[in-house]
C-alpha positions as CSV (number, residue, x, y, z in Angstrom):
1,X,106.0,116.2,78.4
2,X,105.1,116.8,82.0
3,X,101.6,116.7,83.4
4,X,100.4,120.2,83.6
5,X,98.1,119.5,86.6
6,X,99.8,117.0,88.8
7,X,97.8,115.4,91.5
8,X,99.7,114.7,94.7
9,X,99.4,111.1,96.0
10,X,97.5,110.9,99.3
11,X,98.6,109.0,102.3
12,X,96.4,106.2,103.6
13,X,96.3,104.1,106.7
14,X,97.0,100.3,106.5
15,X,93.3,99.6,107.3
16,X,91.9,102.0,104.7
17,X,88.9,100.7,102.7
18,X,88.9,103.6,100.2
19,X,91.8,105.7,98.9
20,X,92.0,107.9,95.9
21,X,95.5,108.1,94.3
22,X,97.2,106.5,97.3
23,X,100.9,107.0,97.7
24,X,103.1,103.9,98.1
25,X,100.6,101.3,96.8
26,X,102.1,98.8,94.5
27,X,101.1,95.3,93.3
28,X,103.0,92.5,91.8
29,X,102.1,92.9,88.1
30,X,102.1,96.7,88.1
31,X,103.8,98.3,85.1
32,X,106.4,101.1,85.5
33,X,104.1,103.8,84.0
34,X,101.0,102.5,85.6
35,X,99.6,104.6,88.5
36,X,97.1,103.5,91.1
37,X,94.0,105.7,91.0
38,X,91.8,103.8,93.5
39,X,92.6,101.4,96.2
40,X,89.5,99.6,97.7
41,X,88.5,96.8,100.1
42,X,85.2,95.9,101.7
43,X,83.7,98.5,104.0
44,X,84.9,97.9,107.6
45,X,81.2,97.4,108.7
46,X,81.2,94.0,107.1
47,X,83.6,92.9,109.9
48,X,80.9,93.5,112.5
49,X,79.4,90.0,112.2
50,X,82.6,88.0,112.7
51,X,83.9,90.5,115.4
52,X,80.7,89.9,117.4
53,X,81.1,86.1,117.0
54,X,84.7,86.4,118.1
55,X,83.8,88.5,121.2
56,X,81.2,85.8,122.2
57,X,83.8,83.0,121.6
58,X,86.3,84.9,123.8
59,X,83.8,85.4,126.6
60,X,82.4,81.8,126.6
61,X,85.2,80.2,128.7
62,X,85.3,83.2,131.1
63,X,81.6,83.3,131.8
64,X,80.2,79.9,130.9
65,X,83.0,77.6,132.1
66,X,82.7,78.4,135.8
67,X,78.9,77.9,135.6
68,X,79.3,74.7,133.7
69,X,81.9,73.3,136.2
70,X,79.7,74.2,139.2
71,X,76.6,72.6,137.6
72,X,78.2,69.4,136.5
73,X,80.6,69.2,139.4
74,X,83.1,68.0,136.9
75,X,86.3,69.1,138.8
76,X,86.3,66.0,141.0
77,X,86.4,63.7,137.8
78,X,88.6,65.8,135.5
79,X,91.9,67.2,136.6
80,X,92.2,71.0,136.5
81,X,95.1,70.7,134.1
82,X,92.8,69.2,131.5
83,X,90.4,72.1,131.9
84,X,93.2,74.6,131.4
85,X,94.5,72.8,128.3
86,X,90.9,72.7,126.9
87,X,90.6,76.4,127.5
88,X,93.9,77.1,125.8
89,X,92.7,75.1,122.7
90,X,89.5,77.0,122.7
91,X,91.3,80.3,122.7
92,X,93.7,79.1,120.0
93,X,90.8,78.1,117.8
94,X,89.2,81.5,118.4
95,X,92.4,83.2,117.5
96,X,92.5,81.2,114.3
97,X,88.9,82.2,113.5
98,X,89.8,85.9,114.1
99,X,93.0,85.7,112.0
100,X,91.3,84.0,109.1
101,X,88.5,86.5,108.9
102,X,90.9,89.5,109.3
103,X,93.2,88.2,106.5
104,X,90.2,87.5,104.3
105,X,89.1,91.2,104.7
106,X,92.5,92.8,104.6
107,X,93.9,91.0,101.5
108,X,90.8,91.0,99.3
109,X,91.5,94.2,97.5
110,X,90.4,96.0,94.4
111,X,92.7,98.3,92.5
112,X,91.9,100.7,89.7
113,X,94.9,102.0,87.8
114,X,95.2,104.4,84.8
115,X,95.3,101.3,82.5
116,X,93.3,98.5,84.1
117,X,91.1,97.1,86.9
118,X,92.6,94.5,89.3
119,X,90.6,92.2,91.6
120,X,92.7,90.2,94.1
121,X,90.8,87.7,96.1
122,X,92.6,86.0,98.9
123,X,90.8,82.8,100.0
124,X,93.3,80.9,102.1
125,X,96.8,81.4,103.4
126,X,98.2,79.8,100.3
127,X,95.6,80.6,97.6
128,X,94.7,83.8,95.9
129,X,92.8,84.6,92.7
130,X,94.0,87.5,90.5
131,X,91.6,89.0,87.9
132,X,92.2,92.0,85.7
133,X,90.7,93.8,82.8
134,X,92.0,96.6,80.7
135,X,90.0,99.8,80.8
136,X,89.6,99.6,77.0
137,X,87.7,96.3,77.4
138,X,85.1,97.6,79.8
139,X,81.6,97.5,78.3
140,X,79.4,98.5,81.2
141,X,79.8,99.7,84.8
142,X,77.0,99.7,87.3
143,X,76.5,99.7,91.1
144,X,73.9,98.7,93.7
145,X,73.4,99.9,97.2
146,X,70.3,98.5,98.8
147,X,69.2,98.4,102.4
148,X,69.2,100.7,105.3
149,X,72.8,100.1,106.5
150,X,74.4,100.3,103.0
151,X,72.5,103.5,102.2
152,X,73.3,105.1,105.5
153,X,77.0,104.2,105.4
154,X,77.4,104.6,101.6
155,X,78.6,101.2,100.6
156,X,77.5,98.7,97.9
157,X,78.6,96.5,95.0
158,X,80.1,97.6,91.7
159,X,79.7,95.4,88.6
160,X,82.1,95.8,85.7
161,X,81.1,94.0,82.5
162,X,84.1,93.4,80.3
163,X,85.1,91.8,77.0
164,X,88.0,90.2,78.7
165,X,88.6,86.7,79.9
166,X,86.8,87.4,83.1
167,X,83.4,88.7,81.8
168,X,82.3,90.4,85.1
169,X,84.4,91.9,87.8
170,X,82.5,92.5,91.0
171,X,83.7,94.7,93.8
172,X,81.7,93.5,96.9
173,X,80.5,95.9,99.6
174,X,82.9,98.7,98.9
175,X,82.6,102.3,100.2
176,X,81.3,105.0,97.9
177,X,80.3,102.8,95.0
178,X,78.9,105.8,93.0
179,X,82.3,107.6,93.3
180,X,84.1,104.5,92.2
181,X,81.9,104.2,89.1
182,X,82.4,107.9,88.3
183,X,86.1,107.6,88.7
184,X,86.4,104.6,86.4
185,X,84.3,106.4,83.8
186,X,86.5,109.5,84.1
187,X,89.7,107.5,83.7
188,X,88.2,105.8,80.6
189,X,87.1,109.1,79.1
190,X,90.6,110.6,79.4
191,X,91.9,107.5,77.6
192,X,93.7,106.0,80.6
193,X,96.4,108.7,80.5
194,X,97.3,110.5,83.7
């Protein structure tokens, strides 16, 4: 029997932090009849700290190196080629810092389907942690949003208490935590069927 009120999947950008019924989103253990209801990752504002640090790291050789070279008069003792190589290593390390932080934000995702909740935590290039809980095993759902910035930008943490192997699933610093909790409750009430 066909769904009488089909909901059209929405398109989302690759950097989306919140998407309801996104089209084209799949994950490795997804069942054939399972549909993604919510796709979440941390609010983009959480990247502000490491982006600021990265901007400072990128600017240090450009502004500080000429001053340091003039103050220490080091160019007569150290060949300019060494200084260029040291600068290249500095930028390479800075690029590694930026890439690591971006990958951590981009690949740590939370997915709510019509059957379960999935938490994929990406720690290093070769290590990820996959947690899931069936909607039927959820015992309690709550959220917190405290502070000026989280309140103004509407982001916070969602806590999902389960009777599964992973007792608590935590969605950290996600956009619209109240809507996420309401959506999960609505999916549970309709019995997981879409």
